[in-house]
C-alpha positions in Angstrom: 109.2 -13.0 177.6 106.1 -15.2 177.6 102.9 -14.8 179.4 101.0 -17.2 181.4 100.4 -17.9 185.3 99.8 -20.0 188.9 100.4 -20.9 192.8 98.6 -22.2 196.2 98.3 -22.0 199.8 99.3 -24.1 202.8 96.3 -26.4 203.1 93.8 -28.4 201.3 90.1 -28.2 201.1 88.2 -31.5 201.1 86.6 -30.5 198.0 89.8 -31.5 196.3 89.2 -35.2 197.5 87.2 -36.5 194.4 89.4 -34.9 192.0 92.7 -35.9 193.7 91.5 -39.4 193.9 91.5 -39.5 190.1 94.9 -38.0 190.2 96.1 -40.8 192.5 94.3 -43.4 190.5 97.6 -43.9 188.5 98.1 -46.5 190.9 95.4 -48.5 189.5 95.6 -48.0 185.9 99.2 -48.1 185.5 101.8 -45.3 185.1 100.6 -42.2 182.7 101.9 -41.7 179.2 103.9 -38.5 179.2 103.3 -36.4 176.3 104.5 -32.8 176.3 101.7 -30.5 174.9 102.6 -28.5 172.0 103.9 -25.0 173.3 101.4 -23.3 171.2 98.7 -25.1 173.2 100.6 -24.4 176.5 100.8 -20.8 175.9 97.5 -20.2 173.7 95.6 -18.2 176.4 98.6 -16.1 177.3 99.9 -12.8 175.9 103.7 -12.1 176.0 104.3 -9.2 178.6 107.5 -7.3 178.7 107.7 -6.1 182.4 109.7 -3.0 181.5 107.2 -1.9 178.9 104.0 -2.9 180.0 103.1 -2.9 183.8 99.4 -2.2 183.8 97.1 -3.7 186.6 95.3 -6.0 184.1 98.3 -7.8 183.0 99.5 -10.9 184.5 103.2 -11.3 184.0 105.5 -14.3 183.5 108.7 -15.4 182.0 109.7 -18.5 179.9 113.0 -19.7 178.7 114.2 -22.6 176.7 116.3 -24.5 179.2 117.9 -26.8 176.3 119.7 -23.6 175.2 122.7 -23.2 177.5 123.7 -19.6 178.1 126.9 -18.5 176.4 128.5 -16.9 179.4 129.5 -18.3 182.7 127.1 -17.9 185.7 128.7 -15.7 188.5 129.8 -17.1 191.6 129.8 -15.3 195.1 131.9 -15.8 198.3 129.9 -17.5 201.0 128.0 -19.9 198.9 130.6 -22.7 198.8 132.2 -24.4 196.0 129.8 -27.4 195.8 132.9 -29.6 196.0 131.8 -31.4 199.3 130.0 -34.7 199.6 130.9 -38.5 199.8 130.0 -41.5 197.9 127.4 -43.7 199.5 124.3 -45.9 199.3 121.0 -44.8 200.4 117.3 -45.8 200.1 116.3 -42.0 199.1 118.6 -39.3 197.9 117.3 -35.7 198.1 118.6 -32.9 196.0 118.3 -29.6 197.8 117.6 -28.7 201.5 114.7 -26.3 200.8 111.5 -26.6 202.9 110.4 -29.4 200.5 113.5 -31.3 200.6 113.9 -31.2 204.4 110.4 -32.1 205.2 110.6 -35.0 202.7 114.0 -36.3 204.0 112.9 -35.8 207.8 109.5 -37.7 207.4 111.3 -40.5 205.1 113.6 -40.9 207.9 111.0 -41.2 210.4 109.3 -43.8 208.2 112.6 -45.9 208.6 114.4 -45.2 205.4 117.9 -44.4 204.9 118.1 -40.8 203.6 120.7 -38.4 202.4 119.7 -34.7 201.7 122.3 -33.0 199.4 122.7 -29.3 199.6 124.7 -27.3 197.3 125.1 -24.2 199.4 127.0 -24.2 202.9 123.7 -23.5 204.7 120.4 -25.4 204.6 116.9 -24.0 204.0 117.0 -22.9 200.5 114.9 -19.5 200.2 114.3 -20.0 203.8 117.7 -19.2 205.4 119.6 -16.5 207.3 123.1 -14.9 206.5 125.4 -12.8 208.7 127.7 -10.1 208.2 130.2 -8.5 210.9 130.5 -4.8 211.3 132.4 -2.9 213.9 132.7 -6.3 216.0 129.0 -6.8 216.0 127.0 -9.5 214.2 123.9 -8.8 211.9 121.7 -11.4 210.6 119.6 -10.9 207.6 116.7 -13.1 206.1 117.1 -13.9 202.4 113.4 -15.1 201.8 110.0 -15.5 203.3 109.6 -13.6 206.6 105.7 -13.5 207.2 104.5 -17.0 208.8 101.1 -17.7 210.5 100.3 -20.5 212.8 103.9 -21.4 214.0 103.2 -20.4 217.5 101.2 -23.4 218.6 99.3 -26.4 217.1 97.6 -25.0 213.9 96.3 -26.0 210.5 99.6 -24.6 209.1 101.1 -27.9 207.5 104.8 -26.7 208.4 103.8 -26.6 212.0 102.1 -30.0 211.7 105.2 -31.4 210.3 107.3 -30.2 213.1 105.0 -31.6 215.9 104.9 -34.9 213.8 108.7 -34.9 214.2 108.6 -34.2 217.9 110.5 -30.9 217.6 110.2 -27.6 219.1 110.9 -24.1 217.6 110.7 -21.0 219.7 108.8 -17.8 218.2 107.8 -14.4 219.0 104.2 -13.4 217.8 102.7 -10.2 216.4 99.2 -9.6 215.2 99.2 -7.5 212.2 100.8 -6.4 208.6 101.7 -2.9 208.2 100.7 -1.3 204.7 101.8 1.9 203.1 99.8 2.7 200.1 99.1 5.8 198.1 96.4 6.6 200.6 98.8 6.4 203.4 99.5 4.0 206.3 97.1 1.2 207.5 97.4 -1.9 209.3 95.6 -5.3 208.5 94.8 -7.0 211.8 94.8 -10.5 212.2 93.0 -12.8 214.9 89.7 -10.6 215.0 86.8 -10.3 212.7 85.6 -7.2 214.5 88.9 -5.4 213.9 88.9 -6.1 210.2 85.4 -4.7 209.8 86.8 -1.6 211.8 89.5 -1.2 209.1 86.9 -1.3 206.5 85.0 1.4 208.1 88.2 3.4 208.4 89.7 2.8 204.8 86.9 1.9 202.4 85.4 4.3 200.1 82.0 2.8 200.9 82.5 1.1 204.4 79.0 -0.5 204.5 79.1 -1.8 201.0 82.6 -3.1 202.0 81.5 -5.0 204.8 78.4 -6.4 203.2 80.4 -7.5 200.1 83.2 -8.9 202.4 80.6 -11.1 204.3 79.1 -12.1 201.2 82.5 -13.5 199.7 83.0 -15.3 203.1 79.5 -16.8 202.5 79.9 -18.0 199.3 83.1 -19.7 200.0 82.0 -20.9 203.5 81.5 -24.6 202.6 85.1 -24.8 200.8 86.8 -22.8 203.7 85.1 -25.1 206.5 86.4 -28.1 204.8 90.0 -27.1 205.6 89.5 -28.9 208.9 88.2 -32.1 207.2 91.7 -33.2 205.8 95.2 -32.0 205.7 97.8 -32.1 203.1 99.7 -34.5 205.4 97.1 -37.0 204.6 97.7 -37.0 200.9 99.8 -39.3 199.0 100.0 -40.1 195.1 98.7 -43.6 195.1 95.8 -45.9 195.9 96.6 -45.5 199.7 95.1 -42.1 199.4 91.7 -43.5 199.8 92.5 -44.9 203.3 94.6 -41.8 204.5 91.9 -39.3 203.6 88.9 -41.5 204.7 88.6 -39.3 207.9 87.0 -36.4 205.6 84.1 -38.7 204.4 81.6 -37.5 207.0 82.2 -33.7 206.0 81.8 -34.5 202.4 78.5 -36.4 203.1 77.1 -33.7 205.3 78.2 -31.0 202.8 77.4 -32.5 199.4 77.6 -29.0 197.9 81.4 -29.2 198.0 81.3 -31.3 194.8 79.5 -28.5 193.0 82.3 -26.3 194.1 85.3 -28.5 193.1 86.1 -26.7 189.9 85.9 -23.4 191.9 88.7 -24.5 194.1 91.2 -24.7 191.1 89.7 -21.6 189.3 91.1 -18.1 189.3 89.8 -16.2 192.3 89.2 -13.1 190.4 86.1 -14.9 188.8 84.4 -15.0 192.2 85.6 -11.8 193.3 84.4 -10.0 190.3 80.9 -11.2 190.9 80.7 -10.1 194.5 83.2 -7.3 195.2 83.1 -3.9 193.6 84.4 -1.6 196.6 88.0 -0.5 195.6 89.6 -0.8 198.8 88.5 -4.3 199.3 89.4 -5.4 195.9 92.9 -4.1 196.5 93.2 -5.8 199.8 92.3 -9.3 198.1 95.0 -8.8 195.6 97.7 -8.0 198.1 96.6 -11.1 200.2 97.0 -13.3 197.0 100.3 -11.8 195.8 102.3 -14.0 198.3 101.6 -16.9 196.1 103.0 -15.0 192.9 99.6 -13.6 191.6 97.0 -11.2 192.4 93.4 -12.4 192.5 93.8 -12.9 188.8 95.9 -15.9 188.4 95.5 -17.2 191.9 93.7 -20.2 192.7 90.5 -19.7 195.0 92.0 -22.3 197.3 94.6 -19.8 198.3 91.9 -17.5 199.9 90.3 -20.1 201.8 93.0 -20.4 204.5 92.9 -16.6 204.9 89.2 -16.4 205.2 89.0 -19.1 207.8 92.2 -18.9 209.8 93.3 -15.2 209.9 90.0 -13.9 211.6 90.0 -16.7 214.3 90.6 -15.3 217.9 94.4 -15.8 218.8 95.6 -16.1 215.2 99.1 -14.5 215.0 102.2 -14.2 212.8 105.3 -15.5 214.0 109.1 -14.7 213.9 111.4 -17.7 214.7 113.9 -16.7 217.2 117.3 -16.6 215.7 116.1 -16.1 212.1 114.4 -18.0 209.4 117.1 -20.4 209.2 115.8 -21.9 212.5 112.9 -23.5 210.5 115.6 -25.3 208.5 117.5 -26.1 211.7 114.3 -27.6 213.3 113.7 -29.8 210.2 117.4 -30.9 210.3 117.3 -32.0 213.8 114.3 -34.2 212.9 116.0 -35.6 209.9 119.2 -36.4 212.0 117.2 -37.8 215.0 115.7 -40.5 212.9 119.0 -41.4 211.1 119.0 -39.2 208.2 121.9 -37.4 206.9 122.6 -33.6 205.5 125.7 -33.2 203.3 126.4 -29.4 202.8 128.4 -27.9 200.1 127.6 -30.9 198.0 126.4 -29.9 194.5 124.7 -32.4 192.3 126.0 -32.4 188.7 123.8 -35.1 187.3 120.8 -37.4 188.0 122.0 -40.9 186.9 119.5 -43.0 184.8 120.0 -46.5 184.0 117.6 -48.8 182.0 115.0 -46.0 182.4 115.4 -45.7 186.3 117.1 -42.9 188.4 119.5 -44.8 190.3 121.5 -42.0 192.1 123.5 -38.8 191.4 127.0 -37.6 190.4 128.3 -35.0 192.6 130.4 -32.0 191.4 133.5 -33.5 192.8 132.9 -36.7 190.9 131.7 -39.0 193.7 128.7 -41.1 193.0 125.8 -41.5 195.6 123.3 -44.5 195.0 119.7 -44.4 195.4 117.9 -47.7 196.0 114.4 -46.5 196.0 114.2 -42.8 194.6 115.9 -39.6 193.7 113.8 -36.6 194.9 114.5 -33.2 193.3 113.7 -30.3 195.5 115.2 -28.0 192.8 113.2 -25.9 190.6 111.8 -27.8 187.4 114.3 -25.7 185.4 117.4 -26.8 187.5 115.9 -30.3 187.6 115.9 -30.7 183.9 119.4 -29.4 183.7 120.7 -32.1 186.0 119.4 -34.9 183.7 121.9 -33.7 181.2 122.2 -34.2 177.5 124.7 -37.1 177.3 123.0 -40.0 179.0 120.3 -42.2 177.2 116.9 -41.4 178.6 113.6 -43.4 178.4 111.1 -42.9 175.5 109.2 -39.8 176.1 111.5 -38.3 178.8 113.1 -35.9 176.2 109.6 -34.3 175.2 108.9 -34.2 179.2 112.4 -32.6 179.9 111.9 -30.0 177.1 108.5 -29.0 178.0 109.2 -28.9 181.8 112.1 -26.5 181.1 110.0 -24.2 179.1 107.0 -23.8 181.8 106.3 -20.1 182.7 107.9 -18.9 185.8 107.9 -15.7 187.8 110.7 -13.3 187.7 113.3 -12.7 189.9 113.6 -10.7 193.3 115.6 -7.6 194.2 116.9 -7.4 197.7 118.2 -4.6 200.1 119.9 -5.6 203.3 120.1 -2.6 205.9 121.9 -2.4 209.3 120.9 0.9 211.0 121.7 2.8 214.1 118.6 2.9 216.1 119.6 5.5 218.8 116.8 7.8 219.2 114.7 6.2 216.6 111.0 6.4 217.4 109.0 3.6 215.7 105.7 3.8 218.1 103.8 4.7 215.1 104.1 1.0 213.8 103.1 -2.1 215.8 104.7 -4.8 213.6 108.1 -5.9 212.1 106.5 -6.8 208.6 105.3 -4.3 206.0 103.9 -4.1 202.6 104.4 -1.1 200.1 102.3 -0.2 197.1 103.3 2.7 194.9 100.4 2.7 192.4 97.4 0.8 192.5 97.1 1.1 188.9 100.3 -0.8 188.1 100.7 -4.5 188.4 101.3 -5.8 191.9 103.8 -8.2 190.1 106.0 -5.1 189.0 109.0 -5.2 191.2 109.2 -1.5 190.9 105.7 -1.2 192.2 105.1 -3.5 195.1 107.7 -4.6 197.8 108.0 -5.6 201.5 110.3 -4.8 204.4 110.8 -6.9 207.4 112.3 -5.7 210.8 113.1 -8.9 212.7 115.1 -7.0 215.4 111.8 -5.4 216.8 110.8 -8.7 218.2 114.2 -10.6 218.2 117.2 -8.7 219.6 119.5 -11.5 219.0 119.9 -10.7 215.2 121.9 -7.7 215.6 123.8 -5.6 218.3 122.0 -3.7 221.0 120.9 -0.3 219.8 120.8 -1.4 216.2 118.2 -2.9 213.6 118.3 -5.0 210.6 115.8 -4.6 207.8 115.2 -6.9 204.7 113.7 -5.0 201.8 112.7 -7.0 198.9 110.6 -6.7 195.7 107.9 -8.9 194.4 108.8 -11.6 192.1 108.7 -9.9 189.1 112.2 -8.4 188.5 113.2 -9.1 184.9 116.3 -11.3 184.3 117.6 -10.1 181.1 118.9 -6.8 181.8 121.2 -8.5 184.3 122.4 -11.8 182.6 125.3 -10.5 180.7 126.6 -8.2 183.3 129.8 -8.8 185.3 129.4 -8.4 189.1 131.5 -5.9 190.3 131.6 -3.9 187.1 130.6 -0.2 187.0 127.7 -1.1 184.7 126.3 -3.7 187.2 126.6 -1.4 190.1 125.0 1.3 188.7 122.0 -1.0 187.6 121.9 -2.1 191.2 121.6 1.3 192.5 118.9 2.1 189.9 116.9 -0.9 190.6 117.1 -0.9 194.4 116.2 3.0 194.8 112.3 1.9 194.9 113.3 -0.2 198.0 115.0 2.6 199.8 112.1 4.9 199.3 109.8 2.1 200.4 111.5 2.1 203.9 111.9 5.8 203.9 108.0 5.8 204.2 108.4 4.4 207.8 111.8 5.5 208.7 112.5 9.0 206.8 116.1 9.3 207.8 117.0 5.7 207.1 120.0 6.5 204.8 121.4 8.8 207.3 121.1 6.0 210.0 122.6 3.4 207.7 125.7 1.5 209.1 126.1 -0.5 205.9 123.9 -1.9 203.2 123.9 -4.8 200.7 121.9 -4.8 197.4 121.0 -8.2 196.1 120.4 -8.6 192.3 118.8 -11.6 190.4 122.4 -12.8 189.7 123.0 -12.9 193.5 119.6 -14.4 194.3 120.2 -17.0 191.5 123.8 -17.9 193.1 122.8 -17.8 196.6 119.5 -19.8 196.4 120.5 -21.9 193.5 117.4 -21.0 191.7 117.6 -20.8 187.6 117.6 -16.9 186.7 116.6 -16.1 190.5 113.1 -17.2 189.7 110.4 -16.7 192.5 109.0 -20.0 191.3 106.9 -21.7 188.6 103.9 -19.7 187.3 100.9 -21.4 185.9 97.5 -19.6 185.7 94.6 -21.0 187.9 91.8 -22.4 185.7 94.0 -24.4 183.4 95.9 -27.6 183.6 99.6 -27.5 183.8 101.4 -29.8 181.5 102.2 -33.0 183.1 99.8 -32.8 185.8 98.6 -36.5 185.5 95.2 -38.1 185.3 93.5 -35.3 187.2 93.9 -32.9 184.3 91.1 -34.8 182.5 88.4 -33.7 184.7 89.9 -30.7 186.6 92.2 -27.6 185.8 95.1 -28.7 188.0 97.9 -26.3 187.7 100.9 -28.2 188.9 103.2 -30.7 187.1 102.9 -34.3 188.6 105.4 -34.9 191.6 106.2 -38.2 189.7 108.1 -38.0 186.5 108.6 -40.4 183.4 111.8 -41.6 185.0 111.2 -44.3 187.1 112.5 -43.4 190.7 112.7 -39.8 190.0 110.4 -37.6 192.0 109.9 -33.9 192.7 108.9 -31.7 195.5 109.0 -28.0 196.3 107.2 -24.8 195.3 106.6 -26.0 191.6 104.6 -29.0 192.7 101.3 -29.1 194.6 100.3 -27.1 196.6 102.7 -24.3 195.3 104.7 -21.5 196.2 105.2 -20.6 200.0 107.0 -22.0 203.0 104.4 -24.1 204.4 103.2 -25.3 200.9 106.8 -26.2 200.0 107.1 -28.3 203.2 103.7 -30.0 202.4 104.8 -31.0 199.0 107.8 -32.8 200.7 105.3 -34.5 203.1 103.4 -35.8 200.2 106.4 -37.0 198.5 107.5 -38.8 201.5 104.1 -40.4 202.0 104.0 -41.5 198.5 107.4 -43.3 198.8 106.2 -45.3 201.8 103.7 -48.0 202.7 100.4 -46.7 203.6 100.2 -48.7 207.0 103.3 -46.7 208.1 101.7 -43.4 206.8 98.5 -44.1 208.8 100.6 -44.8 211.9 102.2 -41.4 211.5 98.9 -39.7 211.2 97.2 -41.3 214.2 100.5 -40.6 216.2 100.4 -37.0 215.3 96.7 -36.7 215.8 97.2 -37.8 219.5 99.4 -34.9 220.1 96.7 -32.2 220.1 92.9 -32.1 220.0 93.2 -29.7 217.1 95.1 -32.5 215.2 92.1 -34.9 215.4 91.2 -34.2 211.9 94.4 -36.0 210.7 93.4 -39.5 211.9 91.7 -41.4 209.1 89.4 -43.1 211.8 87.5 -46.5 211.3 86.8 -45.7 207.6 90.5 -45.5 207.1 91.0 -49.0 208.7 88.4 -50.5 206.6 90.1 -49.2 203.3 93.5 -50.2 204.5 93.5 -54.0 203.5 92.0 -53.1 200.3 94.8 -50.6 199.1 97.8 -51.7 201.1 99.1 -54.1 198.2 99.1 -51.0 195.9 101.5 -48.8 198.2 103.8 -47.5 197.2 103.1 -47.6 193.6 104.9 -50.2 191.4 108.0 -48.1 190.3 108.8 -47.3 193.9 108.6 -51.0 195.2 112.2 -51.5 195.0 112.6 -53.9 197.9 109.5 -56.0 197.1 110.4 -56.2 193.5 113.8 -57.4 194.2 112.6 -59.7 197.0 110.1 -61.4 194.5 112.7 -61.7 191.7 115.0 -63.3 194.2 112.6 -65.6 195.3 112.0 -67.0 191.8 115.6 -66.8 190.9 116.4 -69.0 193.8 114.2 -71.9 192.6 115.6 -71.0 189.2 119.3 -71.5 190.4 118.6 -74.7 192.4 117.1 -76.4 189.3 119.8 -75.0 187.2 117.4 -73.6 184.7 118.4 -71.4 181.5 118.0 -67.8 181.1 114.7 -65.6 181.2 114.9 -61.8 181.0 112.7 -59.7 183.2 112.2 -56.8 180.8 115.2 -54.7 182.3 112.8 -53.2 185.1 114.6 -55.1 188.0 118.0 -54.3 189.6 119.6 -57.4 188.3 118.5 -59.9 185.7 117.6 -63.5 186.8 117.8 -66.9 184.9 115.2 -69.4 184.2 114.0 -71.8 181.3 110.6 -71.6 180.2 107.8 -74.2 180.9 109.4 -75.7 184.1 107.4 -76.4 187.4 110.1 -74.8 189.3 109.2 -71.4 187.7 105.6 -71.8 188.9 107.1 -73.0 192.2 109.0 -69.8 192.5 106.1 -67.7 191.8 104.0 -69.4 194.4 106.7 -68.6 196.8 106.4 -65.1 196.1 102.8 -65.1 197.1 103.3 -67.4 200.2 106.0 -65.0 201.5 103.5 -62.2 201.2 105.5 -60.3 198.7 103.4 -58.1 196.7 101.5 -59.6 193.8 101.8 -56.3 191.9 105.4 -57.0 191.8 104.7 -60.0 189.6 103.5 -57.6 186.8 107.2 -56.6 186.5 108.1 -60.1 185.7 105.6 -60.4 182.8 108.2 -62.2 180.6 108.1 -64.9 183.3 104.3 -65.2 183.1 104.5 -65.4 179.4 106.4 -68.7 179.6 103.6 -70.4 181.5 100.9 -72.3 179.9 97.8 -70.6 178.5 95.6 -71.5 181.4 98.0 -70.7 184.1 99.2 -67.6 182.2 95.7 -66.2 182.6 95.6 -67.1 186.1 98.8 -65.3 186.9 98.0 -62.3 184.9 
């Protein structure tokens, strides 16, 4: 076990703009040098925490493993997950590994941008952690959630990036809404209401030890973060990209920044641990506990969570009309909606297609090898929606990797992570069951406020979707998904054999707290149970294709994660870069900015898709989406964006992603070279092919001129630096 921590919300504050501009400045100054920080420095501010021995409230729990050391046992496989032997060979512009929210959002938007896209999914169902599975019992079908179940802002146009992506794709997803979250704590049952500021103050009056103090401190916290929170309508995560085009696509936020200059002073606060601000303002125990539970969905309590995580809650949850949503048909419908968008624009999804290896040639990711041996080529990029730990495994140990990549690979694999999750799936008889004492399907259970909320034996949730969506089970029944916090240790499970008595005994022991959680609401749930399924970390790992069943990467707010790019020089940016030291290999998902959570993972996929496309197409998408609803006006970069566009367009996408332009530039020069019968000239191994010229000929200069006349990006010429080297000194300086 190793200590450390991190995560984030579904949206972005405009205060991030200045810092992220530096993050995107890699486009101007060249690709970053990748050096893995010493592990002693990576973990120097952390203490090792073994969950089963120390679960006190003030501990931040994370885990770390050396991914270069393969386990000396076979990982278990489960019926119903597929054998991974599907998938066909082919050639695509972009190949995406994984159909989680990040992968599907990236694939669908890339297809809308006009790229030929393939999404490969190892499982037989799309959605990653957001999918649904079914079981038949006595002739009836019961459907269960396996991952996230609490969604806000999906019922109508909102600031939730997942909803914005769905609208950008022109898709629809029916939902039912509810307006609160049930809490079962040592003090009893209470309900957190959304969509009303006065209703929350009423809750504080009912539950707080000192109601007047709690209301005063709550309003003081909102006031302290008001400027940051208000900026959430100045720019969306969908405006972001990691290259110079960022200056044009986010230009619409400039008026807010100019009218609220104090956002710059608060920029470091955005990335810092929320508890530093809370500790200065909030002392009332009930309010402090509530804030911790609101943060825990990102993996951490206030200690370890970024301040940015709270901004969305402070601004959005108390607006009139705010509501949680249940997708009708189950969470799988989110994935199905994105798949419809993907396929509508010509993209393709292949299920049961496990990727064994990411192929690297001459320092560039050129495709993948499937488990069945088929090769899928990627012309522009391979995007991994897998966890960083699974991504490094797919790079393997046999192929030659570029300089520095091994350090990056080793360091990424050792990043701290959250633990696994325990699941309990229940199908119960609802005849005569009185649930009038609850109003909502989603509930949070805390056993002991003195213990860590990351402790899987202390905090858990249960969700009863059938209260709002009767389609998920037979009439007169209910389905319930109970799940722990993401802190279940993997070690006690890793050497056990599923089905063995030892394994089954441990399942029953670790799931007992989940049964007791539901009994707080339904005392006779065990007697009503028609059947139950316990999901261990081994099952979580196998079904969701996440190494050791991890809830996600965990890096503490307030410190920069390794490999976080240029931004780490000025701000503590707690996410590794979506770009990698392997040209043409990008990442998306909950281990990238903006972090854990379904909306955040989808947003990371959008940022990745934007980064791979020309900025003018990105601008068109933003304007098109802005026109769909008045709430989306803030997406439009406006006249300032149009002014920036000609200044940055030639820098997008960044050089290593300009496959078509660089190939066209090389072909233009090569055509002249072949016509003149010139000798060999090597283009440094950075192009798909090597073309031939002799040094010092006018034909070479003619070819370079043709590149410019055909409006092929001048940045592409830098890849042909060898060619420039062969020109005369004066002309060499000119071309450089």
